[in-house]
VEXDREN-2710 file (C-alpha; in Angstrom, 1 decimal):
% VEXDREN-2710
k/r/px/py/pz
1/MET/71.6/94.8/102.4
2/THR/68.7/94.4/105.1
3/GLY/65.3/94.0/105.3
4/ALA/63.0/93.3/102.2
5/GLY/66.1/93.9/99.7
6/ARG/67.9/91.1/101.3
7/PHE/65.3/88.6/100.9
8/HIS/62.5/87.4/98.7
9/SER/60.8/84.7/101.1
10/PHE/60.9/83.3/104.6
11/VAL/60.6/79.5/105.9
12/ILE/59.4/78.9/109.4
13/LEU/61.0/75.9/110.1
14/ALA/59.3/74.1/112.8
15/ALA/57.6/71.3/114.7
16/MET/54.3/70.6/116.2
17/ARG/53.4/72.3/119.0
18/THR/56.3/74.9/118.9
19/GLY/54.1/78.1/118.2
20/SER/53.5/78.2/114.5
21/ASN/50.3/79.4/114.2
22/LEU/50.6/82.2/116.8
23/LEU/53.5/83.0/114.6
24/GLU/51.9/83.0/111.5
25/GLU/48.8/85.1/112.9
26/SER/51.5/88.2/114.2
27/LEU/52.9/87.7/110.8
28/ASN/50.2/88.0/108.4
29/ALA/49.4/91.1/110.9
30/ILE/52.3/93.2/109.7
31/PRO/51.5/95.0/106.6
32/GLY/53.5/93.3/103.5
33/LEU/54.2/90.5/105.2
34/CYS/52.1/87.1/104.5
35/CYS/52.3/83.6/105.7
36/HIS/50.4/80.9/103.6
37/GLY/50.7/78.4/106.5
38/GLU/51.4/75.0/105.8
39/ALA/51.9/74.9/102.0
40/PHE/53.5/71.7/101.9
41/ASN/52.0/69.9/104.3
42/PRO/51.1/66.4/102.8
43/ARG/47.4/66.1/103.7
44/PHE/46.2/69.4/102.8
45/VAL/47.8/72.8/100.9
46/GLY/47.9/75.5/103.3
47/GLY/45.3/75.2/105.8
48/PRO/42.9/72.2/106.6
49/ARG/40.2/74.4/104.9
50/LYS/41.6/75.5/102.1
51/SER/41.6/74.5/98.5
52/ALA/44.2/76.0/96.9
53/VAL/47.6/78.6/97.6
54/LEU/48.1/81.2/95.4
55/GLY/45.8/79.1/92.5
56/VAL/48.0/76.2/93.2
57/THR/45.7/73.2/94.0
58/LEU/47.2/70.0/96.2
59/GLU/47.0/68.2/93.3
60/GLN/49.3/70.5/91.6
61/ARG/51.7/70.9/94.2
62/GLU/52.0/67.5/93.9
63/ARG/52.8/67.3/90.6
64/ASP/55.4/70.0/90.8
65/PRO/55.9/71.5/94.4
66/GLY/58.5/74.1/92.9
67/GLN/55.3/75.5/90.9
68/MET/53.7/76.6/94.5
69/LEU/57.5/77.7/96.1
70/ASP/58.0/80.3/92.3
71/ARG/54.0/81.4/93.1
72/ILE/54.9/82.4/96.7
73/VAL/58.2/84.2/96.0
74/ALA/56.7/86.3/92.9
75/ALA/53.8/87.2/95.2
76/GLU/53.5/91.0/96.3
77/GLY/55.2/91.8/99.4
78/LEU/57.4/89.4/101.7
79/ASN/55.5/86.1/101.4
80/GLY/56.5/82.6/103.3
81/PHE/55.2/79.5/104.3
82/ARG/55.4/76.9/107.8
83/TYR/57.6/73.9/107.2
84/PHE/57.6/71.4/109.7
85/PRO/59.5/67.8/109.6
86/ASP/56.8/65.6/107.5
87/HIS/56.4/68.2/104.9
88/ASP/57.2/67.6/100.9
89/PRO/60.9/66.8/101.2
90/ARG/61.4/68.1/97.7
91/ILE/61.2/71.4/98.8
92/PHE/63.0/71.3/101.5
93/GLU/66.4/71.7/99.7
94/ARG/66.1/74.4/97.8
95/VAL/64.7/76.7/100.1
96/MET/67.6/76.0/102.1
97/ARG/70.0/76.9/99.7
98/ASP/68.2/80.0/98.5
99/PRO/69.9/82.7/100.5
100/ARG/67.4/85.1/99.4
101/CYS/64.8/82.8/101.6
102/ALA/65.2/84.2/105.2
103/LYS/65.0/80.9/107.7
104/ILE/63.1/81.4/110.8
105/VAL/63.6/78.5/113.2
106/LEU/61.0/78.4/115.7
107/THR/61.9/75.6/118.9
108/ARG/60.1/75.0/122.5
109/ASN/61.7/74.9/125.2
110/PRO/61.5/71.3/126.4
111/LEU/61.5/71.8/130.4
112/GLU/59.1/74.1/129.9
113/SER/56.6/71.3/128.3
114/TYR/56.5/70.1/131.6
115/VAL/55.6/72.6/133.7
END
């Protein structure tokens, strides 16, 4: 089993300054893929100027983060989001236990940060 048949969603596990914005932009340029930004950021939903992701507002997500994850998984195509260490911990274990959620671990070479 490969490709879309193997995965129903994806998560980009990253930290600040790792290039996750560029990766999101690149993924969103591929037909059938959609990254919904920082869907579980504690201060906003999806992005700083968004009021909802797939119809789920910040308030709704705070009450039930599983609702947003369910909508991301159910959306047409292969959908995902970026997850940083300070994002909603209630969703982390569910995502990590799901074998059909592809995990993309994005890191930055610390030596290149000093150049």
